[in-house]
N, C-alpha and C positions, 0 to 999 in steps of 0.2 A: 504494500500500500504506500503510495507516494507521500502521504501525510507523515508517516513515521520517519521518512528521510529528512524532514525539515525540523527535527528535534535540535534545538540550539546546542545543547550539551554535546551531542554527537558531532555536530559540525565543528565546534570548538576543539574537541578532542582530535578530530582528523587534522585540522589545520596545525595544531601543536605537534602532533606526531610527524607530519610530513615536513615541517620546518625545523623541528628540533628545538623549538622555542616555546615559552609559556607566559611571557610578560606582555600584556596588552596595554600597559601604561596606566597612569593614574585615572581615577574616576571609574564609575560604573554605568554611566548613561549609555555607553555603547551597547552594553548588555541588554538594557531595556529596549533600545532600538532594535537590536537583533531579535529579541523575543517577538516584537511586534511584526517585523518583517516575516519571520518564520510562520507566525500564526496566520498572517494574511495569505501567504503563498500556499500553506497547507490546507486552507479552507476551500470550499467549493466556489467562493466568490472569485478566486483567481482564474478559474476555468482553464488551467494549464493543460496542454497536451503532453504527450510523453517527452517530446523534445524540449518543451518549455520547462519541465521539471529539471532536466539535465542542465539547461542553460542557467536557470535560476540558482541551482546548487553551485555551479561554477562561479557565478557572480558573487555569491556569498563567500565561497572559499577564497577567491581572489582578494576580496576586501579584508577578510580575517588574516590571511597570510601576509599581505602587504603591511597591515598594521603591526603584526608581530615583528616583521623584518625591520620596519622603520624604527620602532621602539628599541629593538636590540641594537641597531647601529647608533642610535642616539645615546643609549646607555654607555656604549663603548667609546663614544666621542662626545663627551658632555659639552664641548665648546660649541657644538651645533645649536644647542638651546639658547645660547647667548647671542647668536647672530641676528641682527635686526632684519626685518622685512620693511624696507623704507618706501613710503609713498607708492604703494601698489595702485595700479589703475584697474578699476572694475567696470566692465561694460555690462549694464543691466538693462532691463526693459522687458516688455512682453515678448514672448517667443514670436518668431516670424516677423520681426520689425526691423530687420537689417543688422541684428546683433552679430550674426555669424560672419557676414561679408565684411563688416566693419572691423571685427576682431581679426579676421584673416589678413586684411590689408594692413592694419597697424602692426601685425606680427611680422611683416616684411621689414620693419625698421630694425636694423641690427642693434640699436640701443635699447630695445625692449625685449623682454624675456617671457614668452608664453610657455606654459606647460604643454608639452607635446603628448599626443595620445600614447605613443609607445612607452614613455617614461612614467606616465600616470598609471597605465595598466600594469607596468612591470618596473616598479621604482627601485628594486634592489637587484644588483649592486647600484650604488650611486652613479648617475651618469658622469662620464669623464669627458673633458674638453676634446681630447685628441681622437676619440671615437664617437663623438656625439652624432655625427652624420652617417656612421657606418656600423654602429652597434648591431649585433645580430638580432636583438630584440625588435628592431625595426621591421625586418623581414617577417618574423613570426607574427607580429601584430598586424601587419598588412595582410598576411595570408588569412588570418582569422576574420578580418573585415570583409575580405573578398568571399570567404565562405558564407558569411551572413548574406551577402548579395545573391549568392546562388540559392540559398534557402528561401529568401524573400526577394524575388526579382524587383528591381526598382527602388530598393531600400536606400541605396547610395544616391539615387536621383532625388528622392524626397529630402534626404539629410546627408549631404556630402561629408564623408569622413575619410581619414587617412592616418597612417602611422606617424607621418611627419606634419600633421595638421594640429593646431592648438586644440586642447581638450577642455571641456567645461568643468567648472568647479563641482557640479553635482557628482561627477565621477570621483573627485577627490574626497568629498565628505561621505562617500559611501562607506568608508571605514569606520565612521561613527554611527552608521545605520540610521541616520537622520538626514535623508536626502530625497529630493524629488526624482532622482533617477529610477527608484524602485517603482512608484506608481505611474511613471511614464511608460516603462517597459512592460509592466504587468498590471492587471486589473486588481487594485487593492483599495477599495473604497474606504474601509475603516482606517487604514494606514494613512491615506492621503488627507483625510479629515483631521486625524491626529496631528499630522505635520502642519496643517493649515491653521488650526485653532488652539492646540494644547501643548505642542512640543516646545521644549526649551532648546533653542538653536545655538546658544552661546557655546556649549561644549563642542558642537560641530565646527564652529569657527576656530576654536582653540586647536582642534585636530587639523583643520585647514592650515593654520600657521605651522604646525609641526611638519606637515607634508611639504610645504614650501621650503622650510628650513632644511629639510632633508635633501630636496632636489638642488637647492642653491649651494649646498656644501660641495656639490660637484661642479655645477655650471651656474654661475651667478648672473645678476643683471636686475634691472628694474622690472618688477613683475607686471605683466599684462594679463588680465584675467577676465573671464566672461561666464555669465550664466543668468538667464532670466529669473531663476529662482532667488537670486539676491534681492530682487524687487520686493519680495515678501518680508525680508529680514534686514532691512537697512540699519535698524538700530543695533542688532547683534553684530552686523558686519563692522560698524563703526566703533562698537565697544572693543572689538579685537584689533581693529586697524584704524585708530583715530585720525591718522594722517592720509587715509585713502582718498583717492580722486575717483569720483563716480561719474560715469557717462550713461545717461538714461536716454534710450531711444523711444520714439513715440510714433504711433500709427492708430488708425481707426480700429478699435478693438473687435468689431464684428468680423472683419475679414481675417483678423488674427485668430479668432475663435474657430472659424471654419477651416483655416489653414492648419492650425496646430491639431485640430481634431482628426483631420485626414492623416497627418504625420503620426500621431499616437496610434491610430488604428493600424497603420502600416507597420509600425514598430512592434506592436503586440501580435501581429500576424505570425511572427516567428515562434511565439511561445503558446499561442492559443488558436483554436479553430473557431472560437465563438465571439470574437471582437466585433463591435459595430460602431459606426461613426456617431450615431445619436448618443450612445453610451459614453463615448470619449468626449463628445461635445458638452454633455451635462457636466462632466468633471472640469473641462477646460473653462466653461463659463463661470463656474463657481470660483475656481482658482484665480482667474484673471480679474473678476470683479473685486474679490477680496484683496488681491495684491495691489491693484490700482488704488483702492481706498486706503490701504495701509500706507503705501508710499506717499500719497498726498498728505495724510495726517502727519507723518513723520517729517516731511519737508516743511509743511506749513507751521508746525509747532517748533521748528528749529532744532529738532533732534538731528536732522541732517543739515549741517551748515550750508547756506546758499553758496558760499565761495568754493565749496568742495564738490559741487555737482554741476554738470554741463548737460544741457538738453540738445538732442539731435533728432530732427524730424525726418521720418522715413521719406516723405515726399521731397525734401531738400536734398537728401543723400542720393536718391534715385535720379534727380535732375542733374546734379553736378557733384559727384562724389569727392572730387579733389578740392573744390572750394569748401565743402563741408569739412574735410580733413584739415585743410589749412586753418580754418576758423577754430577747429577743435584744438589744434596744436598751439594756437595763440592763447587759448584759454588755459591750456595745460602748462603754459610757460616753456614750451619746447620749440626747438627749431626743426622744421621739416627739411632734412638734408637732401641734396640732389640724389644721392645714392638711395636713400629710403624712398623718395618719391618714384624714382625709376623702377625700383623693385616692386612697389605697389602697382604701378601702371602695368608692368609685365604680368603680375599676378592677375589683375583684373582682365587683361586681354586673354589670358589663358583660361579664366573662369568667369565668363560673362553672365552666366545664370540665365534663367528664363522667367524670372519674376513670378513663379508659381504655375505658369501654363494653365492646363485644365485639370490640375491634380486635386482641386477642391472646389466645392460649390456650397453656398449657404443653404440651399434647399436640402442638402444631405444631412444637415445637423439636427433637424427636427425641432429647432428652437424658434421661438416667436421673435422676429427681428425688432418689433416695436417695443416689446418688454425689455429685451436686452439693451436696446438703444437708450431707454430711460435709465437703466441701471448704470450706464457708463457716461451719461450726459455730463455730469459734473466734472469728470476727468477731461472730456473733450473741451469743455469750456475753459477749464483751468489752464490747459496747455495749447489752446487754439488748434485743435485737431479737427479738420473737416470730415464730414461723412464721405466715405468712398462708395462708389457704386458696388453693390454686393455682387460677388461673382456667381 
């Protein structure tokens, strides 16, 4: 029976046995998160198929093993804990609002340091400067991504990924088991509502710092980070990184909801035969409405200092990406070097995108457009976001 395979104690024991380690670091919040993840995946709510069970177990094992290895390396090299993470740049905003292409373009700047997929998924041993572009983990990570594409054709079209592409922070905080990565990949209604309303995210951001300190002990630089999930937790983010610079992207939330619903449906197709776009849309609507309201409250109350946040409108970025980037660099107090700009232009030419194509339609969501529009109207008025024609 698959439920028995999601026993937390059994999974912990396996990770410890395979790694030869047993120290998961200070605190116990990760264990509460693990229990919740396992409970949700073992329940009928998750609707996992046989392959989904195996994938979910591998995700949990990777998170546990990485945590064990990072804590062990940190214990053996205590100077890592004293290393600062200075003025990290976080790209936040609703999903599907240009966060990924903006992140990928800024990552072309040699002065910025994004966490790459291969090192996030396989953080031990610590990445080394002389093999950073040739590490054998790159090939193995890329092979795993390409296998995912074979299982779910079109996956990489919906959400381009690569071993040498920057990875989102939700993958990093998976090791605290307080991460939106889980209810995005799997149907976990109880878990996602716990994340949204009840979870304490401060320990997840502490683990996030531990992870960055681990990676930068091998290859350093000013961190460039990205995840729409930060939008929900700006107060916890700034409690851990008080000097962080935040870039918030903006777009009509209705097209965001339909786009991200199609994406989540596609992602879940690898682990379940019973996903539906309306089910994904109901979750996406709740998350986005709550997230936008939380972010507005934190910004308007001063929890997020105005001088530390920069707004980028999707429509402006699509119209002239480099004027937007130059304005962003001025606000960041950075110089856009000719080398960085050329690398960005080369990347954009190689990855023009299709702006969504026909991959999503509002009609597929099953949601009432007028009701949702009313729920996000205050956000649109606050940031001067025009209604877009619904796809």
